[in-house]
Structure formats: C-alpha cells, structure tokens
C-alpha positions in Angstrom: 38.9 51.0 -7.9 35.5 49.0 -8.1 36.1 46.7 -10.5 39.8 46.0 -9.2 38.1 44.9 -6.0 35.5 43.1 -8.0 38.2 41.2 -9.4 39.7 40.6 -5.9 36.8 39.0 -4.7 36.5 36.7 -7.6 40.1 35.6 -7.0 39.4 35.1 -3.1 35.8 32.9 -3.9 37.9 30.6 -6.4 40.5 30.2 -4.3 38.4 29.2 -1.0 36.0 27.1 -3.1 36.0 23.2 -2.6 35.3 21.7 -5.4 33.1 19.1 -3.6 30.7 21.4 -2.8 27.8 23.0 -5.1 28.3 26.5 -5.9 25.0 27.6 -4.9 25.4 26.5 -1.2 28.8 28.0 -0.9 28.7 31.4 -2.1 25.9 32.0 0.8 28.7 31.0 3.5 31.0 33.0 1.5 29.1 36.1 2.1 28.0 35.3 5.5 31.2 35.4 6.9 31.9 38.9 4.4 29.1 41.0 5.6 30.8 44.0 4.0 30.0 42.7 0.6 26.3 45.1 0.1 23.5 43.2 -2.3 25.5 44.6 -5.2 28.5 43.0 -4.2 27.0 39.8 -4.0 25.2 40.2 -7.5 28.3 41.0 -9.2 30.7 38.5 -7.1 27.8 35.6 -7.7 27.7 36.7 -12.0 31.4 37.1 -12.3 32.2 32.9 -10.6 29.4 31.4 -12.3 30.4 33.0 -16.2 33.7 32.2 -15.2 32.6 27.9 -14.5 30.5 28.8 -17.6 33.7 28.7 -19.7 34.0 24.9 -18.8 36.7 23.0 -20.0 38.1 25.7 -22.5 41.2 27.8 -22.3 42.4 25.5 -19.4 46.2 26.9 -19.7 44.9 30.5 -19.3 45.4 32.6 -15.9 41.4 32.7 -14.1 41.4 36.3 -14.7 41.9 36.6 -18.8 39.3 33.6 -18.4 37.4 35.4 -16.7 37.6 38.4 -19.1 36.5 35.5 -22.0 34.0 34.4 -20.1 32.2 37.9 -19.3 32.5 38.9 -23.1 30.8 35.2 -24.1 27.6 35.5 -21.3 26.8 39.0 -21.1 24.3 40.5 -23.6 25.0 43.9 -22.0 27.9 46.6 -21.1 28.9 46.1 -17.7 31.5 48.2 -15.8 33.6 45.1 -14.9 34.3 44.5 -18.9 34.6 48.0 -19.5 37.3 48.5 -16.8 39.7 45.4 -17.9 38.7 45.1 -21.4 36.6 48.4 -22.8 37.2 46.9 -26.7 35.5 44.0 -25.5 32.9 45.7 -23.9 32.1 47.4 -26.8 30.9 44.0 -28.3 29.0 42.3 -25.7 25.7 42.9 -28.1 27.8 41.0 -31.0 26.1 37.3 -31.8 27.6 34.4 -30.1 29.7 33.6 -33.2 30.7 36.8 -33.7 32.1 36.8 -29.9 33.5 33.4 -30.9 35.2 34.7 -33.8 36.6 37.9 -31.9 37.9 35.4 -29.1 39.9 33.1 -31.3 41.5 36.3 -33.1 43.1 36.4 -29.3 43.4 33.1 -28.4 43.5 30.9 -31.3 43.3 27.9 -29.1 39.9 28.6 -28.1 37.2 25.6 -29.1 33.0 25.7 -28.1 33.8 22.1 -28.1 36.3 22.1 -25.1 33.5 24.0 -23.0 32.1 20.5 -22.4 34.2 17.8 -24.0 31.7 14.8 -24.2 30.4 15.7 -27.2 30.4 12.4 -28.5 28.5 11.1 -25.3 25.3 13.0 -26.1 21.8 11.4 -26.8 21.7 11.6 -31.0 18.7 14.0 -30.7 20.6 16.7 -28.9 21.9 19.6 -31.3 25.3 19.6 -30.3 25.9 23.6 -31.4 22.7 24.6 -29.8 23.6 22.6 -26.7 27.0 23.9 -26.2 26.3 27.2 -26.8 23.4 27.1 -24.0 26.1 27.2 -21.5 26.7 30.9 -22.1 23.2 31.5 -20.8 22.1 31.4 -17.8 18.3 29.2 -17.5 15.1 31.1 -16.6 13.5 30.1 -13.0 10.0 28.2 -13.7 7.3 27.5 -11.6 4.2 25.2 -12.0 1.2 27.2 -10.4 -1.2 24.7 -8.9 -5.0 24.4 -9.7 -7.1 27.6 -9.1 -4.2 30.1 -8.1 -3.3 31.3 -11.5 -5.2 34.7 -11.3 -3.6 35.5 -8.2 0.0 34.6 -9.2 -0.2 36.7 -11.9 -1.7 39.5 -10.3 1.1 39.1 -7.2 4.0 39.1 -10.3 2.8 42.1 -12.2 2.5 44.4 -8.8 6.1 43.5 -8.0 7.2 44.6 -11.9 8.2 41.0 -12.5 8.2 40.4 -16.3 6.9 37.0 -16.8 5.7 34.9 -19.7 3.1 32.1 -19.5 3.9 28.9 -20.8 0.8 27.2 -20.7 -0.4 24.3 -18.6 0.0 26.4 -15.2 3.5 26.6 -16.5 4.9 30.3 -15.3 8.9 31.4 -16.9 10.5 33.8 -14.7 13.4 35.8 -14.9 16.1 34.1 -12.9 17.2 35.4 -9.6 13.4 36.0 -8.8 13.1 36.4 -5.1 9.9 34.6 -4.5 10.2 34.3 -1.2 10.0 38.6 -1.1 6.9 38.5 -3.6 5.0 35.2 -1.8 5.9 35.6 1.4 2.9 33.5 3.0 1.9 32.2 -0.3 3.9 29.5 -1.2 1.5 26.6 -1.2 0.5 28.4 -4.8 3.2 26.9 -6.8 5.9 24.6 -6.7 9.4 26.0 -8.4 9.7 23.5 -10.9 11.8 23.5 -14.1 10.2 23.6 -17.5 11.5 20.3 -19.1 10.1 18.5 -15.5 6.8 19.3 -15.8 6.7 18.1 -19.4 7.6 14.8 -18.5 4.0 14.3 -16.7 2.2 14.3 -20.4 4.2 10.5 -20.3 1.9 9.4 -17.0 -1.7 8.8 -17.9 -2.9 7.9 -14.7 -6.5 6.6 -14.1 -8.5 7.1 -11.0 -7.7 5.1 -8.0 -4.6 3.8 -9.8 -1.8 2.5 -7.3 1.5 4.2 -8.4 5.1 3.9 -6.7 7.3 7.0 -7.1 10.4 4.6 -6.7 13.5 7.5 -6.8 11.2 10.1 -5.4 13.7 12.5 -3.9 12.2 15.9 -2.6 8.7 14.7 -4.5 8.4 16.7 -7.6 7.3 14.1 -10.2 4.8 12.9 -7.3 3.1 16.4 -7.2 2.7 16.7 -10.6 1.3 12.4 -10.9 -1.4 14.1 -8.1 -1.9 17.1 -9.6 -3.4 14.9 -13.0 -5.2 12.5 -10.6 -5.4 13.2 -7.1 -7.0 9.8 -6.1 -3.9 8.2 -7.1 -2.8 5.7 -4.7 1.1 6.7 -3.8 3.9 5.3 -2.4 7.1 7.0 -2.3 10.5 6.0 -1.5 14.3 7.1 -1.4 17.4 5.6 -0.2 17.7 9.1 2.1 15.9 9.7 5.1 16.9 13.2 5.4 15.3 14.0 2.2 11.8 12.3 2.4 11.4 14.8 5.5 11.5 17.2 3.2 9.3 15.9 1.2 6.7 15.8 3.5 6.3 19.8 3.9 6.1 19.8 0.1 3.0 17.2 0.0 1.0 18.9 2.7 0.9 22.2 1.2 0.3 21.3 -2.2 -2.6 18.9 -0.6 -0.8 15.6 -1.0 -2.4 13.9 2.2 -2.4 10.5 1.9 0.9 8.4 0.9 3.1 5.7 1.7 6.6 6.8 2.7 9.5 4.4 2.5 13.2 3.9 2.8 14.7 1.9 0.3 18.4 1.1 -1.0 16.8 0.0 -4.4 20.5 -1.2 -5.8 19.4 -4.0 -3.3 16.6 -6.5 -3.5 13.8 -4.3 -1.9 11.5 -7.8 -1.6 11.3 -7.7 2.5 9.5 -4.6 2.2 7.9 -4.6 -1.0 7.3 -8.2 -1.7 3.1 -7.9 -2.0 3.3 -5.1 -4.1 1.8 -4.0 -7.4 1.8 -1.0 -9.2 -0.5 0.7 -12.3 2.4 2.8 -12.9 6.3 3.4 -11.6 8.0 6.7 -12.3 11.9 6.0 -12.0 13.4 9.6 -12.1 16.9 7.7 -11.9 19.8 8.9 -10.0 22.0 10.4 -13.1 25.2 12.6 -13.8 22.7 15.8 -14.4 24.4 16.5 -17.5 21.5 18.5 -18.7 21.3 20.6 -15.7 24.9 22.1 -16.1 23.5 25.0 -17.4 22.5 25.7 -13.9 25.2 24.2 -12.4 28.5 25.4 -14.7 30.4 24.3 -12.0 29.8 20.6 -12.4 31.5 20.7 -16.0 34.9 21.1 -14.5 34.0 18.7 -11.9 33.1 16.0 -13.7 34.8 12.8 -14.4 33.3 11.2 -17.6 33.9 7.7 -15.7 31.2 8.4 -14.0 29.0 7.7 -17.0 29.5 4.4 -16.6 29.3 4.4 -12.8 25.4 6.1 -13.2 24.7 3.4 -16.6 25.7 0.8 -14.2 23.5 2.2 -10.9 20.7 2.9 -13.2 20.1 -0.4 -14.2 20.8 -2.4 -11.2 18.0 0.2 -9.4 15.5 -0.5 -12.6 16.0 -4.7 -12.5 15.0 -3.9 -8.6 11.9 -2.1 -9.8 10.2 -3.7 -12.8 9.2 -6.5 -10.9 6.5 -4.5 -9.0 5.0 -3.4 -12.5 1.5 -4.6 -13.0 1.2 -6.2 -16.6 0.3 -4.3 -19.0 1.3 -1.0 -17.2 4.1 1.8 -17.6 7.1 2.6 -16.1 8.1 6.4 -16.7 12.2 6.2 -17.1 13.6 9.8 -16.5 16.9 11.6 -15.9 18.2 15.0 -16.2 21.3 13.7 -18.1 22.4 14.2 -21.9 24.3 11.3 -22.3 22.9 8.0 -24.1 24.1 5.7 -21.9 22.1 7.0 -19.5 19.1 7.5 -21.8 18.6 5.5 -25.1 21.2 2.8 -23.9 19.0 2.5 -20.8 16.2 2.1 -22.6 17.9 -0.5 -24.8 18.5 -2.7 -21.1 14.9 -2.0 -20.5 13.8 -3.6 -23.2 16.4 -6.3 -24.4 17.2 -7.1 -20.6 14.3 -6.7 -18.4 11.6 -7.3 -21.3 9.7 -4.0 -20.9 7.9 -3.0 -24.6 8.7 0.6 -25.7 5.9 3.2 -26.2 8.0 6.4 -26.7 10.8 8.4 -26.0 12.2 12.2 -26.3 14.7 14.4 -25.2 13.3 17.2 -23.4 15.5 20.0 -25.1 15.6 22.5 -22.5 18.7 24.0 -24.1 16.3 25.7 -26.7 14.3 27.7 -24.3 16.9 28.2 -21.2 15.6 25.2 -19.4 17.0 21.9 -18.2 17.5 19.2 -20.9 16.0 16.1 -19.4 15.2 12.6 -21.2 12.2 10.8 -20.7 10.6 7.2 -21.8 7.5 5.3 -21.2 7.5 1.7 -21.4 5.0 -1.2 -20.2 5.3 -4.8 -19.1 4.0 -7.1 -21.8 0.9 -8.9 -20.6 
C-alpha cells in the first residue's frame, strides 16, 4: 500500500511540475501544499522524481511508471521497498555494476541506449570521457564546502559530533553526503564555510593574484569566484558586476560573512558596451565566469536534460563572445583573463578559447576540463589567457 501511495505522489508531482521551473524550487512548494507528507514521504518522493529525470531522453515512449522503474534500478545501489514492491526481480539486482544493470535493462527493453540519456555526445569537449560522463548521470553528486581559513578544526568537530561522514579533500575542501542539512549542524555558524562545488574551488589555481592588484569579477552572480580570489589574496581591489541587481544584493551578505568588506559593485549588461561605466578602469585580472548552458551541472539538476534545446548551445556561444568582446579591453597588457564555464560543450569551452585568441588577440597559457564526473562533482572548464604586452 505504501509503495502504491508513493507512486501516486510521484505521478502527481510529474503532472503538476512546470518544465520551466527548477525542480529544486518546485518541490518545496509542492510539499508545503501537501502538509500531510512526513519527512520520509518527502525524501522518497524527491528520490523518485530526481531518479526519473536522471534517465534523461532514454526510452521516451515508455509510460512514466515504467521509466521510473528503469531509473530506480540504475540509480540505486541498495534495495528499497519501492522497487521491491513493483520489481522484486530487479530489486535483487541493485548491487550489480552499472554495466550489468544496463545489460539487464536491455533484455527487457532492447531499444535502451545509454547514449540516449544525454543525446549530445558529439558536442562534448574533447577531454571529456564520454562513457564516464554518461554514467555519472545515474549517481547523485556529493555536497562540497570550502572552509574559511582557521575554522577547519571547528567544522570537523561539528560534523563529527553530528555523525556526518565527510572527507577532507585538502585545501579546505570538504566532501559531504548530498542532502546534509548544514543549517541544522551549524545554526549560527554559517560564516565558517561556503557551499561550493569541488570543481568550482579548483578554478582558484588559475587566478594567481598579487597584493594590491585590481581585479574584476565580470559576471559575479552570487560571488563564489570573488570569494575564492579573496581567500588567496585579501588585499585585492575588487570590482564585481552582474546584469541582475537582485543577485548582487544577495552577494553583499556572503561577502560580509567572509570578511570581504571593500569592493565596488556595478549592475552591467555586458552584451552592451560598458564604456560609460567602465571607461577609466584597467585591471590586473578579470574573471569571466560566463553565462552558459550549465551542462556540466546537470547531474545536480537532471530535469535540465529533458528541457534542453540544443539550439541553446549556439545562443550561449554568441552570448559568451559578445560579453568577452566587451570585457577584454579593460585588461592591462600582460595580465590574465580567467575564462570559466560550468559547461561540458566544446562550443562554450575550447571554441570560446579559440575566439579569445584568434578574434580578440589573447594568448592562451593553459586550459583544462575539470572532470567532476570522476568524483561526484560538477564538470567545468577553465582557461587562463593573457593580453599581449
């Protein structure tokens, strides 16, 4: 009976879910409207719907209930009562390797192809291991935090006291199980760490700021890269900008908690020439964390696979080129532009670097795909380029 009710709830969520809203924003509202759901009910409902979307574009003709069973087999490593009720023969196989599970599914559904989960394999950056990347969609990513300097012992103690199994990845990066309720463990101590993916933290290796440098975080969003820069060199003179005034307002609180108190803030649409605001600025470094498809983060937001239109790749490529053209001119000769995306698509990564070098005259120092799919993290791209002297 419980499994039947869980299936009914899943079908209701699927029926009411509007495709243009992130699943992570929709579900809390759904739970508020269905207060009879306890914490276990919400946890199971969330697992089912996220696993369903992890199947991506595969087996599109199957009824949702059948697709859900396929997803539950692929995405779980421990037996659960839901799969045990509907597919007891499959429930006995949840401990199989992913390749063994795929073979089992193919015997029941010969049309199943892993490539259909993410059908834009040909668009991926050359460094991406396509098989590992595809299979990573069946695994929920971990939660990563960056602990601020001096707070590591305290954070470790609090996590240990709360019974949280964590891994110290080095450089103040801690890996925690996804779904860890940090607000319950650190009710008054959120200032001790930043929630930030492992790959995002790794981009800091490309910054190399010096004391009293002037840096511009051109598409700052909530300020994660600026905080990384500040952790490396607190005396950097910083300008942050974004097209969204509301998101810059949220940035202020994060900066204050991290002790980043001196900075300039500008609302800029960098698809337009910003000379009126920026004409007398010159920078020793620019971070361009460019708007992108986000395809490297879809392990966290698998609903995006079903919603994505591949024509958006060209749209984001044009957007990135437009922004880069308006940003590069404020870079001092010999100084770095750090180009970052959370995309796995070559059009937004290597082809963007080609545009920066051939069209805008920058010199490439290094570039890298940050292979988050190898460690239950986001997949990102970072490149360091300099303006010729």
